[in-house]
TORSE-673654 format. One record per atom (N, C-alpha, C): atom name; residue in one letter; x, y, z; residue number from 1. Coordinates in steps of 0.05 Angstrom, whole numbers, plus 5000, padded with zeros to 4 digits. Layout:
! TORSE-673654
- a|r|px|py|pz|k
- CA|a|X|Y|Z|NUM
...
//
This chain:
! TORSE-673654
- a|r|px|py|pz|k
- N|m|5017|4976|5000|1
- CA|m|5000|5000|5000|1
- C|m|5018|5025|5000|1
- N|k|5013|5043|4981|2
- CA|k|5029|5067|4979|2
- C|k|5018|5088|4998|2
- N|e|5037|5101|5013|3
- CA|e|5030|5122|5032|3
- C|e|5024|5148|5017|3
- N|q|5003|5161|5025|4
- CA|q|4996|5186|5012|4
- C|q|4998|5209|5032|4
- N|i|5011|5230|5025|5
- CA|i|5015|5253|5042|5
- C|i|4997|5276|5031|5
- N|i|4980|5286|5049|6
- CA|i|4962|5308|5041|6
- C|i|4970|5332|5058|6
- N|e|4975|5355|5045|7
- CA|e|4983|5379|5059|7
- C|e|4959|5391|5072|7
- N|g|4962|5399|5098|8
- CA|g|4940|5411|5113|8
- C|g|4936|5440|5105|8
- N|s|4913|5450|5113|9
- CA|s|4905|5478|5107|9
- C|s|4917|5498|5126|9
- N|g|4928|5488|5149|10
- CA|g|4938|5506|5170|10
- C|g|4918|5508|5192|10
- N|n|4894|5497|5188|11
- CA|n|4873|5496|5209|11
- C|n|4864|5467|5211|11
- N|v|4873|5453|5231|12
- CA|v|4867|5425|5235|12
- C|v|4836|5420|5237|12
- N|f|4822|5439|5249|13
- CA|f|4793|5436|5252|13
- C|f|4779|5438|5225|13
- N|a|4789|5455|5207|14
- CA|a|4778|5456|5179|14
- C|a|4785|5430|5165|14
- N|d|4809|5420|5169|15
- CA|d|4817|5395|5156|15
- C|d|4800|5371|5165|15
- N|l|4790|5373|5189|16
- CA|l|4772|5352|5200|16
- C|l|4743|5357|5192|16
- N|g|4737|5379|5178|17
- CA|g|4710|5384|5169|17
- C|g|4692|5397|5189|17
- N|r|4703|5409|5210|18
- CA|r|4686|5421|5231|18
- C|r|4674|5447|5220|18
- N|p|4648|5451|5223|19
- CA|p|4635|5476|5213|19
- C|p|4644|5501|5228|19
- N|d|4653|5497|5253|20
- CA|d|4662|5520|5270|20
- C|d|4692|5521|5271|20
- N|a|4706|5513|5250|21
- CA|a|4735|5510|5249|21
- C|a|4750|5536|5257|21
- N|e|4742|5558|5246|22
- CA|e|4756|5583|5252|22
- C|e|4754|5590|5282|22
- N|e|4731|5588|5293|23
- CA|e|4727|5594|5322|23
- C|e|4744|5575|5339|23
- N|r|4743|5549|5332|24
- CA|r|4759|5530|5347|24
- C|r|4789|5535|5345|24
- N|a|4798|5544|5322|25
- CA|a|4826|5549|5318|25
- C|a|4835|5573|5336|25
- N|y|4820|5595|5336|26
- CA|y|4830|5617|5352|26
- C|y|4826|5612|5382|26
- N|k|4806|5596|5389|27
- CA|k|4803|5588|5417|27
- C|k|4828|5571|5426|27
- N|a|4836|5553|5408|28
- CA|a|4859|5536|5414|28
- C|a|4884|5554|5418|28
- N|d|4887|5575|5401|29
- CA|d|4909|5594|5404|29
- C|d|4907|5608|5431|29
- N|l|4883|5617|5439|30
- CA|l|4880|5630|5465|30
- C|l|4887|5611|5488|30
- N|i|4880|5586|5485|31
- CA|i|4886|5566|5506|31
- C|i|4916|5562|5508|31
- N|m|4930|5562|5486|32
- CA|m|4959|5559|5487|32
- C|m|4972|5583|5501|32
- N|v|4961|5607|5497|33
- CA|v|4971|5631|5511|33
- C|v|4965|5628|5541|33
- N|l|4941|5619|5548|34
- CA|l|4934|5615|5576|34
- C|l|4953|5595|5589|34
- N|e|4958|5573|5576|35
- CA|e|4977|5553|5587|35
- C|e|5005|5565|5590|35
- N|n|5014|5581|5571|36
- CA|n|5040|5593|5573|36
- C|n|5042|5612|5597|36
- N|i|5021|5628|5601|37
- CA|i|5021|5646|5624|37
- C|i|5021|5631|5650|37
- N|i|5006|5610|5652|38
- CA|i|5006|5593|5676|38
- C|i|5034|5582|5682|38
- N|k|5047|5572|5661|39
- CA|k|5074|5561|5665|39
- C|k|5094|5582|5672|39
- N|r|5092|5605|5659|40
- CA|r|5111|5627|5664|40
- C|r|5109|5637|5693|40
- N|q|5084|5636|5704|41
- CA|q|5080|5646|5731|41
- C|q|5085|5624|5752|41
- N|g|5090|5599|5742|42
- CA|g|5095|5577|5761|42
- C|g|5071|5569|5777|42
- N|l|5047|5573|5765|43
- CA|l|5022|5566|5780|43
- C|l|5015|5537|5776|43
- N|t|5003|5525|5796|44
- CA|t|4990|5499|5793|44
- C|t|4963|5504|5780|44
- N|q|4951|5483|5770|45
- CA|q|4924|5486|5758|45
- C|q|4904|5495|5780|45
- N|v|4907|5485|5804|46
- CA|v|4889|5493|5826|46
- C|v|4892|5523|5831|46
- N|e|4916|5534|5832|47
- CA|e|4921|5562|5837|47
- C|e|4910|5579|5814|47
- N|a|4915|5570|5789|48
- CA|a|4906|5585|5766|48
- C|a|4875|5585|5765|48
- N|a|4863|5562|5770|49
- CA|a|4834|5560|5769|49
- C|a|4821|5578|5790|49
- N|k|4833|5579|5813|50
- CA|k|4823|5596|5834|50
- C|k|4823|5626|5826|50
- N|r|4846|5634|5814|51
- CA|r|4848|5662|5804|51
- C|r|4828|5668|5782|51
- N|c|4822|5647|5766|52
- CA|c|4803|5651|5743|52
- C|c|4774|5648|5751|52
- N|g|4769|5639|5776|53
- CA|g|4741|5636|5785|53
- C|g|4728|5611|5773|53
- N|t|4744|5590|5769|54
- CA|t|4733|5565|5759|54
- C|t|4745|5542|5776|54
- N|d|4738|5518|5769|55
- CA|d|4749|5495|5784|55
- C|d|4772|5483|5768|55
- N|q|4789|5468|5782|56
- CA|q|4813|5456|5769|56
- C|q|4805|5437|5747|56
- N|g|4784|5422|5751|57
- CA|g|4775|5402|5731|57
- C|g|4768|5415|5705|57
- N|t|4753|5436|5706|58
- CA|t|4746|5450|5681|58
- C|t|4770|5462|5668|58
- N|l|4788|5475|5683|59
- CA|l|4812|5486|5672|59
- C|l|4829|5464|5659|59
- N|s|4832|5442|5672|60
- CA|s|4847|5420|5662|60
- C|s|4836|5410|5635|60
- N|k|4810|5407|5633|61
- CA|k|4798|5398|5608|61
- C|k|4803|5418|5586|61
- N|v|4800|5444|5592|62
- CA|v|4805|5464|5572|62
- C|v|4834|5464|5563|62
- N|l|4853|5462|5582|63
- CA|l|4881|5461|5575|63
- C|l|4888|5436|5559|63
- N|r|4872|5415|5561|64
- CA|r|4877|5391|5545|64
- C|r|4863|5392|5518|64
- N|g|4851|5415|5511|65
- CA|g|4841|5419|5484|65
- C|g|4811|5417|5481|65
- N|r|4796|5416|5503|66
- CA|r|4767|5415|5501|66
- C|r|4756|5443|5497|66
- N|v|4761|5454|5472|67
- CA|v|4754|5482|5466|67
- C|v|4724|5487|5467|67
- N|g|4708|5467|5464|68
- CA|g|4679|5471|5464|68
- C|g|4668|5476|5492|68
- N|l|4684|5472|5513|69
- CA|l|4674|5475|5540|69
- C|l|4674|5505|5549|69
- N|v|4687|5522|5534|70
- CA|v|4691|5549|5543|70
- C|v|4686|5569|5520|70
- N|s|4674|5591|5527|71
- CA|s|4669|5612|5507|71
- C|s|4694|5629|5503|71
- N|t|4695|5643|5481|72
- CA|t|4717|5662|5476|72
- C|t|4718|5683|5498|72
- N|d|4695|5693|5506|73
- CA|d|4693|5713|5527|73
- C|d|4705|5703|5553|73
- N|r|4699|5678|5560|74
- CA|r|4709|5666|5585|74
- C|r|4739|5663|5584|74
- N|l|4750|5655|5561|75
- CA|l|4779|5652|5557|75
- C|l|4793|5680|5561|75
- N|i|4781|5700|5550|76
- CA|i|4792|5727|5552|76
- C|i|4791|5736|5581|76
- N|r|4770|5730|5595|77
- CA|r|4768|5737|5624|77
- C|r|4789|5722|5640|77
- N|w|4793|5697|5634|78
- CA|w|4814|5681|5648|78
- C|w|4841|5693|5643|78
- N|l|4847|5700|5618|79
- CA|l|4873|5713|5612|79
- C|l|4877|5738|5628|79
- N|g|4856|5754|5631|80
- CA|g|4857|5779|5647|80
- C|g|4861|5773|5676|80
- N|c|4848|5752|5686|81
- CA|c|4852|5745|5715|81
- C|c|4880|5736|5721|81
- N|l|4894|5727|5701|82
- CA|l|4922|5718|5705|82
- C|l|4942|5740|5697|82
- N|g|4932|5764|5693|83
- CA|g|4950|5786|5687|83
- C|g|4955|5791|5658|83
- N|g|4941|5777|5641|84
- CA|g|4944|5782|5612|84
- C|g|4929|5806|5603|84
- N|s|4940|5821|5585|85
- CA|s|4927|5844|5573|85
- C|s|4918|5835|5545|85
- N|v|4892|5835|5541|86
- CA|v|4880|5826|5515|86
- C|v|4872|5851|5499|86
- N|r|4882|5852|5475|87
- CA|r|4874|5874|5456|87
- C|r|4862|5862|5432|87
- N|i|4839|5873|5423|88
- CA|i|4826|5864|5399|88
- C|i|4828|5886|5379|88
- N|t|4839|5879|5355|89
- CA|t|4842|5898|5334|89
- C|t|4826|5889|5310|89
- N|v|4811|5908|5299|90
- CA|v|4795|5901|5275|90
- C|v|4806|5917|5252|90
- N|d|4815|5903|5231|91
- CA|d|4824|5916|5206|91
- C|d|4804|5910|5184|91
- N|e|4795|5930|5171|92
- CA|e|4777|5926|5148|92
- C|e|4793|5915|5125|92
- N|m|4783|5893|5113|93
- CA|m|4797|5881|5091|93
- C|m|4777|5875|5068|93
- N|p|4769|5896|5053|94
- CA|p|4749|5892|5032|94
- C|p|4757|5871|5012|94
- N|g|4737|5856|5003|95
- CA|g|4742|5836|4983|95
- C|g|4754|5810|4994|95
- N|m|4758|5808|5020|96
- CA|m|4770|5784|5032|96
- C|m|4749|5762|5038|96
- N|g|4724|5769|5037|97
- CA|g|4704|5750|5046|97
- C|g|4705|5750|5076|97
- N|v|4706|5726|5088|98
- CA|v|4709|5724|5117|98
- C|v|4738|5723|5123|98
- N|a|4748|5744|5136|99
- CA|a|4776|5745|5143|99
- C|a|4782|5727|5167|99
- N|p|4805|5715|5168|100
- CA|p|4812|5697|5191|100
- C|p|4818|5714|5216|100
- N|v|4815|5701|5239|101
- CA|v|4821|5713|5265|101
- C|v|4848|5702|5273|101
- N|s|4866|5719|5283|102
- CA|s|4892|5710|5292|102
- C|s|4897|5719|5320|102
- N|v|4913|5703|5334|103
- CA|v|4921|5709|5362|103
- C|v|4951|5712|5363|103
- N|h|4961|5734|5375|104
- CA|h|4989|5739|5378|104
- C|h|4996|5742|5407|104
- N|f|5016|5728|5416|105
- CA|f|5024|5728|5444|105
- C|f|5050|5744|5446|105
- N|c|5050|5766|5462|106
- CA|c|5073|5783|5466|106
- C|c|5081|5781|5495|106
- N|t|5107|5778|5500|107
- CA|t|5117|5778|5527|107
- C|t|5130|5805|5532|107
- N|a|5129|5814|5557|108
- CA|a|5140|5840|5563|108
- C|a|5170|5840|5564|108
//
């Protein structure tokens, strides 16, 4: 059997045929930033969850990729609770159709 290699689109959720692929992709990016902040601050999941106003079990599931368990708004609030500054920038891009959402993590 010959092995076939198929190049991905850059969005694994789209490659899997998820109708909410774009949302899932940027939520996954926000979760990676959340995880990075937790690690940089040396927090346990219990400590981080307490600061975020949630329980450790929910935080653990989200950090393991359960993006459907949490809204974008909730992720942004969690990032703020951990000292993250979240900025949303909207650039008008006529003719682009639905423009992609991107997440950038900057360290001080």
